[in-house]
N, C-alpha and C positions, 0 to 999 in steps of 0.2 A: 899672839893669845891663841889659847889651845881651845878647837870646839865647845868643850864644857867649860869654859870660863868664859864664853860672849854670848851666853846665855840665852841659845838657840834651841831649839831643839833636837833631839839626835834622831830622830823618828823620819825617813826618807819622807816619808807620806805627808809629815808634817811640814816636815821643810819646804815641799811643793809646795803645800799651801803658802808658808813663808814667803816665797817665790812671786807667788799669783799676788800676794797682800803688796808684796815692793813693786810690779807692776802696774798696778792699781794707785799706787798712790796712798798707800792706806796709812803708814806704816811712818812712824816720825823717825827722823835724822840719824838720832842712836840706832834704833835698829834695823835702819836701812842700811847704815853702813855695817852692821856686823851680817845683813844678809851679804849685800856687797862683797864684804871680806870671803863669807863661808864659798858663795858661788867662786870665788877668785881661783880658794884652795881645792875646788873639787869639781873635775871636769863633767860629770855625771847632772851636776846642779847647771853648771854654766850652759851644757847642752840643754838641761830643762827650760833654762831662763831664756835661752836662743832659740828655742822651739816655740814661748810663748809670745815672744816680742814678734816673731817671725809671721805666727800667726795672727795677731792685733793686725799688725801693715797690712797682710793681705784683704784681711777681712773689711780694713778702713778703706781699702780701693777698691772694693767690690762698687761699682756703680750702684744707686740707689733705683730697687724697683718702679716702673710707671703703673701706676693702678686704675684701669678703666673704672669708668663711670657704672658701668654696667656690675662690674666686678662689687662694687660699692653699693647697688642697689641690693644685690641679694645678703648682702650682709646686716645692710642694713633692716632688710625683711627679717631676717632670723633675729634681731633683736625686738621687733615688731611682734613677731609670735612669741617671744619669750614673755614681752610683758605681758600679752595680753592674758599668755596664759596665769600668769603668775595674780593678774586682777582678778583674771574668773574664780582660780583657787581660794581668795580670799572673799568672795562674795561666796561661797558654796560654806566657807567653814561663819561667816556670820549669821549666813540663812538659818545652819544649821544648828547653832548657839540659841537662835531666839527665831523659829520656825513661824509664830505666829508675834511678831511685833505688835506692841500694843500701838493702839491710832493717834495720827500725830507722831510719834515717835520717825525720827530720821535715824535710816542705817548708811554712815558713812562708810565707801568704800575707798578704801587705800591700796593700790600697790604696796608690795613687798620691798623691802629695800632692795633686793636684788633686781626688779624690776625699774629702780630709779637708777640705781647705778648700769642699766643698761641703756638706758634713755642718753645719761650723761657721757658715756663713755664716747673717746675720740673714733668713728671708723675709720679714718683715714690711718691712725696710726695703728689699728690692730689690722687692717687689711697689709699695709704692709709689711707687719710682723711677720703674719703667715708666707705673704711671699718669700718675704727674705727666709725664714724657717724652712721653706721646702726647699729655696734652691741651694741653700749649704746642704740640706739630705741627701740633695739629688747626687751627680755625679762630675757637679761643680767643684764641692769641694776636695775632689782628687784634685781637680785643679790647684786649688790652693796650697795643699798638701805636697803636693810630686815633689819628691826629693830630688834633690843636685839639680832642680833645675835652675838654669841662668839665672833669673831675675830672685829665688829663694836664697842661693848661695851667696848671690853680692846683699842682700838683705842681713845676711847671717852674719857675713864677713863685717859687716857696717854695725851691726851690733856688739858684737867681739870687739872690734875698736872702739867704741863707746863705754865699755865699761870695763876697759884696760884705763880708759883717761877716769874713771872713779875710782877705782883701785888705789891702794896704797904707792904700787908701784908698774908701770904696763907691759912690766918683763920678768919672766922668771927665771931667766940668768943675764945679770948686767954684765956685761964684758962688749967690749969695741974690739974682741978680735975672734974672725972668724975659726980660729984653730980652735978655742973654746968653745965658742956657741954652736957649731957645728956638731962636735961631739956629743956637745950635752943633748942634742935634739934626737942625733942616732942614737944615743943611750937608752931614749924615752920612749919614742914611737919609732927608732928604726927606718927614718928618713931625714933629710936636710935637703935644704937649696943653696946653691952660691951663696955666701954672706961674706960681700967684698967692703970695706972700710971706706966709705965714699968721703972722707971729713975735710979731704982737700977739696972738694966741689963745691962742700956745703950741707952735705948729710951725712951728720956722724950717726954708725951704727952702736945705739943702746946696747941691744942684748937681741933675746928670742923669749918666744912665749908657745907653748902648744893651745892652739886651738880646738874644740872641739865643734865641726860642723855636719851635721846630718847623721851625728851616730860617727862621724870618723875622726881619729884626732890627726891635725894638720900642721905645718911648722908655720911659726909665722916668726918674720922680723922686724921690728920695730927700729926708724931711723927718727933722728930728730934734724928738723930744717928751721933755722931760726926759734920761733917760739912754738911751732906744730910741732905735730909728731905724723910719722905716714908709718902704717903697720901695713906690712908684706905679704899676704899669706901665699901660701907655695901649697894648692892641692895637686897631688901624684895624677899624671893623665888617666892613669885605670881609675881613679875615683869617678870620673865623666861621666855622665848615662849618655851625652851626647855633643859633638863636637861645638863649642862655644867661637862666633866670630875674633878673630885676632885684632888688638887695637879696639874693643869695645868699648864706648869712654860710659860709665853710667854714674846714676846717682841714688843713695837710698839712707835714709836714716838722715838727710841731713849735711849730708859726707859726699864727697869726689870719689869717685871709683874707675880707675881703669884698668883694662882687664887683657890680659895675651897672653900665648902659650909660646911654650920653646917644645925638645922633643920628648924635655921631662916632666915638667912642671906645667901647670896651670894657674898664673899669676893673678892673683887679685890687690892691688894699690887705694890704698884709703885713707884719705885725710881730710882735714878741712881748710888746708891752705889751696892758696888758690891754684888755678887750672897751670896757668904755665910753670908753676912749681914742680906741681904734679908730672906735667906732662915731661919736665926736664929730667926728674928724679926718675921715669921710668925709663927714659932715653938712656940716660946715665948708667944707671943697672945693666940694661940689657947688655949694654957694650961693653961693661966688666965681667958679665956671665957668658959671654960671647968670645971673652979673649982666655977664658979659662973655663971651656967646657968640662973638667974634669971635676970641676970644685962643686957639684950637685951631686947629691946621691938619691935619687926616689926610692930605696929602698926595695 
């Protein structure tokens, strides 16, 4: 299905709004599937989708700020001053309208709707929102958005694996032959990792795809182990902002991740398989890659 036949907008900004709607769960099943397909076919949209998901995940992990009683008291005082001002303004208008009220006439003074809103508002929620807004507007935002940090990379890699599970196919090139997969990756992004077929060990190579992480295209291999898929993202070492510990076990987005490096690549294996299976895959892949070190091309 071509982009013009899927009913989605062609304007890039409109498509970004559609991606936000997808992430927020605001699309019906048909529209969500169409957006997922467009994301799978467009590296720029895939990068935007990964950025939004990574930011949401990072913000969700920010500790909720503790609000002091003194701060709440100051906010409540502001509300009281506002409510008092509204009441005085209402009284002044009433007096101005009838400066000499008739004897026995009662003038009822009612604060405006704004004052009632201030009195009924949950000040703890407002205080928390103020503190969180200040936190995100400060240098802490740089911590959330730092490019190529290990935790951010792990989240982006996990999100890429999730997208592949939702797509019509988890790979861009379908082949169990590394002599097909590697040239395909080399021809598109100029880099390809070792791609051994370990079917006899229970890990069949399905093919490869291009992942976009931190605005950089990176090769990804996909293996099948029984009913589970394993995505192996191979980032050239020069893309790393700083060294990452070898054999680092992580988790992100509900998936298990194992990270390690060699002289050419920084590898991230992602799957929902059990830990022993993922560890076994990593051990066998590293053994196969070490046996044929010339099989990888960092570009």
